[in-house]
C-alpha positions in Angstrom: -51.9 45.3 59.0 -53.0 44.9 55.4 -55.3 46.6 52.9 -58.2 44.4 51.7 -60.6 45.1 48.7 -63.8 43.1 49.0 -66.1 43.0 46.0 -69.7 41.7 46.3 -71.9 41.1 43.3 -75.5 41.8 42.6 -76.6 38.2 43.0 -75.1 38.1 46.4 -76.7 41.2 47.9 -80.2 41.3 46.3 -82.9 38.7 45.9 -84.5 37.5 42.7 -86.6 40.6 42.3 -83.9 43.1 43.2 -84.8 43.8 46.8 -81.7 44.4 48.9 -80.8 41.3 51.1 -80.2 43.1 54.4 -79.0 39.8 56.0 -76.3 39.4 53.3 -75.1 43.0 53.9 -75.2 42.5 57.7 -72.9 39.5 57.3 -70.5 41.4 55.0 -70.4 44.4 57.2 -69.8 42.3 60.3 -66.8 40.8 58.8 -65.5 44.1 57.5 -65.9 45.4 61.1 -63.9 42.5 62.5 -61.1 43.1 60.0 -61.0 46.7 61.1 -60.8 45.6 64.7 -57.9 43.4 63.7 -56.1 46.4 62.2 -56.8 46.0 58.5 -58.0 48.7 56.1 -61.0 47.6 54.0 -62.5 49.0 50.7 -65.8 47.5 49.6 -66.7 47.4 45.8 -70.4 47.0 45.7 -72.7 46.2 42.8 -76.5 46.1 43.0 -77.6 49.6 42.2 -79.5 48.8 39.0 -81.2 45.7 40.6 -82.1 47.7 43.7 -83.6 50.4 41.4 -85.7 47.8 39.6 -87.3 46.8 42.9 -87.6 50.4 44.2 -89.5 51.6 41.2 -91.7 48.5 41.0 -90.6 47.2 37.6 -91.5 43.6 36.8 -88.2 42.9 35.0 -84.9 44.4 34.3 -85.0 46.6 31.2 -82.3 46.7 28.5 -82.3 50.2 27.2 -79.4 52.4 28.5 -81.5 55.4 29.6 -83.7 53.3 31.8 -80.8 51.3 33.3 -79.0 54.5 34.2 -82.1 56.0 35.8 -82.5 52.8 37.8 -78.9 53.0 38.9 -79.6 56.5 40.3 -82.6 55.2 42.2 -80.9 52.1 43.5 -77.5 53.5 44.4 -78.9 55.7 47.2 -80.8 52.7 48.7 -77.7 50.5 48.6 -75.7 53.3 50.4 -78.4 53.8 53.0 -78.3 50.2 53.9 -74.5 50.2 54.2 -74.7 53.4 56.2 -77.2 51.9 58.7 -75.5 48.6 59.1 -71.9 49.9 59.4 -73.1 52.5 61.9 -74.1 49.7 64.3 -70.4 48.7 64.3 -69.3 52.3 64.9 -68.1 52.7 61.3 -68.8 55.3 58.7 -69.5 54.4 55.0 -68.2 56.7 52.3 -69.6 56.5 48.8 -67.0 56.7 45.9 -68.2 56.5 42.3 -65.6 55.9 39.7 -65.4 55.9 35.9 -62.7 54.5 33.6 -61.4 58.1 33.0 -60.3 58.0 36.7 -57.8 55.3 35.8 -56.8 56.5 32.3 -55.9 60.1 33.2 -52.9 60.4 35.5 -54.2 63.4 37.4 -57.6 61.8 38.0 -55.8 58.5 39.0 -53.8 60.3 41.7 -56.9 62.2 42.9 -58.8 59.0 43.2 -55.9 57.4 45.1 -55.6 60.4 47.4 -59.3 60.4 48.2 -59.4 56.6 49.0 -56.2 56.8 51.0 -57.5 59.7 53.1 -60.8 58.0 53.7 -59.0 55.0 55.1 -56.8 57.2 57.2 -59.9 58.8 58.7 -61.3 55.4 59.6 -64.1 55.3 57.0 -65.1 52.3 54.9 -65.1 53.4 51.2 -68.0 51.8 49.3 -67.0 51.9 45.6 -69.2 51.5 42.5 -69.0 52.5 38.9 -70.9 55.8 38.3 -73.6 53.9 36.3 -76.1 56.8 36.3 -73.9 58.9 34.0 -71.4 56.4 32.5 -70.9 56.5 28.8 -71.9 53.1 27.4 -69.0 53.2 25.1 -66.5 54.0 27.9 -67.2 52.0 31.0 -65.9 49.1 33.0 -68.8 46.8 32.1 -68.6 44.9 35.4 -67.4 45.6 38.9 -65.0 42.7 38.9 -62.5 44.6 36.7 -63.2 47.8 38.7 -62.4 46.0 41.9 -59.1 44.7 40.5 -58.1 48.3 39.4 -59.1 49.7 42.8 -56.9 47.0 44.4 -54.0 48.3 42.4 -55.0 51.9 43.1 -54.8 51.5 46.9 -51.8 49.2 46.9 -54.0 46.4 48.3 -52.5 43.2 49.7 -55.6 41.1 48.9 -58.6 41.2 46.6 -61.6 39.1 47.6 -64.4 38.6 45.0 -67.5 37.4 46.7 -69.9 35.5 44.5 -72.6 32.8 44.7 -70.3 29.8 44.1 -67.5 28.4 46.2 -64.9 29.6 43.7 -63.7 28.4 40.3 -64.8 24.9 39.7 -63.4 22.2 37.4 -66.8 22.1 35.6 -70.3 23.5 35.7 -71.9 21.8 38.8 -75.3 22.0 37.0 -73.9 19.7 34.4 -71.3 17.7 36.2 -71.9 16.3 39.7 -68.2 15.7 40.1 -67.2 19.3 39.7 -64.7 20.3 42.4 -63.1 23.5 43.6 -59.8 24.7 42.1 -58.1 25.9 45.3 -55.0 27.5 43.7 -54.1 29.1 40.4 -50.6 30.2 39.4 -50.8 32.1 36.1 -54.0 32.7 34.2 -53.9 32.6 30.4 -56.6 33.5 27.9 -57.4 29.8 27.2 -58.2 29.4 30.9 -60.5 32.5 30.9 -62.3 31.4 27.8 -63.3 28.0 29.3 -65.4 29.8 31.9 -68.2 31.2 29.8 -70.2 34.4 30.2 -72.5 36.1 32.7 -73.7 33.9 35.5 -76.9 35.8 36.5 -79.6 37.8 34.7 -79.3 40.4 37.5 -75.6 40.9 37.2 -73.2 41.9 34.5 -70.3 39.6 35.3 -69.9 35.8 35.8 -67.0 33.6 36.6 -65.1 34.5 33.5 -65.1 38.2 34.5 -63.9 37.3 38.0 -61.0 35.2 36.7 -60.1 38.1 34.3 -60.2 40.5 37.3 -58.0 38.1 39.3 -55.6 38.1 36.3 -55.4 41.9 36.5 -54.8 41.7 40.3 -52.1 39.1 39.8 -50.2 41.4 37.4 -50.6 44.2 40.0 -48.9 42.1 42.7 -52.1 41.5 44.5 -53.3 38.1 45.8 -56.9 37.4 44.8 -59.5 35.1 46.2 -62.8 34.1 44.5 -65.1 32.7 47.2 -68.7 32.3 48.3 -70.3 35.4 49.8 -72.4 33.2 52.2 -69.4 31.2 53.5 -69.0 31.9 57.2 -66.1 34.2 58.0 -65.1 34.2 54.3 -63.3 37.6 54.5 -61.5 36.7 57.7 -60.4 33.3 56.4 -59.3 34.8 53.1 -57.1 37.3 54.9 -55.7 34.5 57.2 -54.9 32.3 54.2 -57.2 29.5 55.4 -57.1 26.6 52.9 -60.2 25.9 50.9 -61.7 29.3 51.5 -62.1 29.6 47.7 -59.9 29.8 44.6 -56.7 31.7 45.4 -54.9 33.3 42.4 -51.3 34.1 43.3 -49.5 37.3 42.3 -47.3 37.1 39.3 -43.5 37.5 39.7 -43.4 40.4 37.2 -45.7 43.3 38.0 -47.0 45.8 35.5 -46.7 49.5 36.4 -49.9 51.6 36.7 -49.7 53.1 33.2 -49.3 49.7 31.6 -52.3 48.3 33.6 -54.4 51.2 32.4 -53.5 50.5 28.8 -53.9 46.7 29.1 -57.0 46.5 31.1 -58.9 49.8 31.6 -59.1 51.0 28.0 -61.4 49.3 25.5 -59.6 48.8 22.1 -60.9 50.8 19.1 -59.2 48.7 16.4 -56.6 46.1 15.6 -53.2 46.5 13.8 -51.8 43.4 12.2 -48.0 43.1 12.1 -45.4 40.8 10.5 -43.2 38.4 12.4 -40.2 40.8 12.5 -42.3 43.5 14.2 -43.8 41.0 16.6 -40.3 39.9 17.7 -39.2 43.5 18.0 -42.1 44.3 20.3 -42.0 41.2 22.4 -38.3 40.6 22.7 -36.7 43.9 21.9 -39.0 46.4 23.8 -39.2 48.4 20.6 -41.8 50.8 19.3 -44.2 49.7 16.6 -43.2 51.4 13.3 -45.3 51.6 10.0 -42.8 49.3 8.3 -44.0 46.3 10.4 -47.7 46.9 9.9 -49.4 44.5 7.4 -53.1 45.5 8.0 -55.5 47.8 9.8 -58.9 46.7 11.2 -61.5 49.1 12.6 -61.5 52.9 12.9 -59.4 54.7 15.5 -57.8 58.0 16.2 -54.6 59.1 17.7 -54.5 58.3 21.5 -57.1 55.6 21.1 -56.3 52.1 22.5 -55.6 49.5 19.8 -54.7 45.8 19.9 -51.7 44.4 18.0 -52.0 41.0 16.4 -49.2 38.8 14.9 -49.2 36.9 11.6 -51.3 34.2 13.2 -54.0 36.7 14.0 -53.5 36.3 17.8 -53.5 39.6 19.7 -50.3 39.8 21.8 -50.0 43.5 22.7 -52.0 46.6 23.3 -51.1 50.3 23.1 -52.1 53.9 22.4 -52.0 54.8 18.8 -50.1 57.9 17.7 -51.7 58.0 14.3 -55.3 57.5 13.2 -56.4 54.4 11.1 -57.1 56.4 7.9 -53.5 57.8 7.9 -52.0 54.5 8.9 -53.5 52.7 6.0 -51.7 55.1 3.7 -48.2 54.3 5.2 -48.6 50.6 6.0 -45.3 48.9 5.3 -43.3 52.1 4.7 -39.9 52.7 6.2 -39.4 55.7 8.4 -37.4 57.5 5.7 -40.4 57.1 3.3 -43.0 58.7 5.6 -44.5 62.1 4.7 -42.8 65.0 6.4 -44.3 65.8 9.8 -46.0 62.4 10.2 -45.4 60.4 13.5 -42.6 57.9 13.2 -44.2 55.4 15.5 -47.6 53.8 15.3 -47.3 52.9 19.0 -44.4 54.2 21.1 -42.9 51.6 23.4 -43.8 53.8 26.5 -47.4 53.4 25.4 -47.3 49.7 24.6 -47.7 46.6 26.8 -47.1 43.0 25.7 -50.1 41.3 27.2 -49.5 38.8 30.0 -50.2 35.2 29.0 
């Protein structure tokens, strides 16, 4: 028995005008039901609320202003859930809506509550249908796409497998619209930033993700110890074959040997950075090789405005970001003590810019 997180994107469950594709959801739910029969627990991360809201309210195109998008998400989410309810009921299963926000992964107590709820739902035999709480999400503090949410949920529930269902067979060697010889990359061991950057941006005007976001999510899953598969939603038995490890089902991203603990994952992937701190080579080595805290003495520059407890990125002398952490001092104060030794700091000021317990050297 294993725990599977299946994420399906907007372009795979709605048509070009936002109407819910009942056939696509029937296929997904049928495979979820078969996995349940086979003894697996399944969590579904489902997009599509905004797109479904566009169709429900009769708009001719997807708007761009936040207030309208959030209103559309409220209208569409209930319709998405009603469809899941009706279809899963034909298989004797109960759908359970779970709406999450980044705060649920950042705050330890909220994180444990979310895990407890999802775990209990699985124990009760329900199928959790997870989405970001788009209707009330703060535009400055949100996941941005459900691929990253799905990867964090996979870590949350200790999943064995994350399957991201999309409208392509997986990660291809090139854009098939431009290169007829593009072929499927069946296996990936280790994802670095260069690999992610080759994959471009959003793939659909109806969705917020794209292949780059799916690869980034697979990277998160990999560092959580979770095997990830990026595959076509319309492929027959795609979920069943992904669980069985059938070759060619899609692009398989293998778990990394070293796994980041929950707190490090929150810092590295769930928190948007508010600024960048530049450091010298000595500080970079101390952080990367010595597992040390970042001190003001090693700081050479401060970019952006941030406050204590905000997430910040740390860049080396070459300008490349190599770490991320939670600041213990705000940017205004840090500028005043840049380069100073601990003995030179004003009385009562924090000795660390970022404490080692709040810092993660970024994978890759």
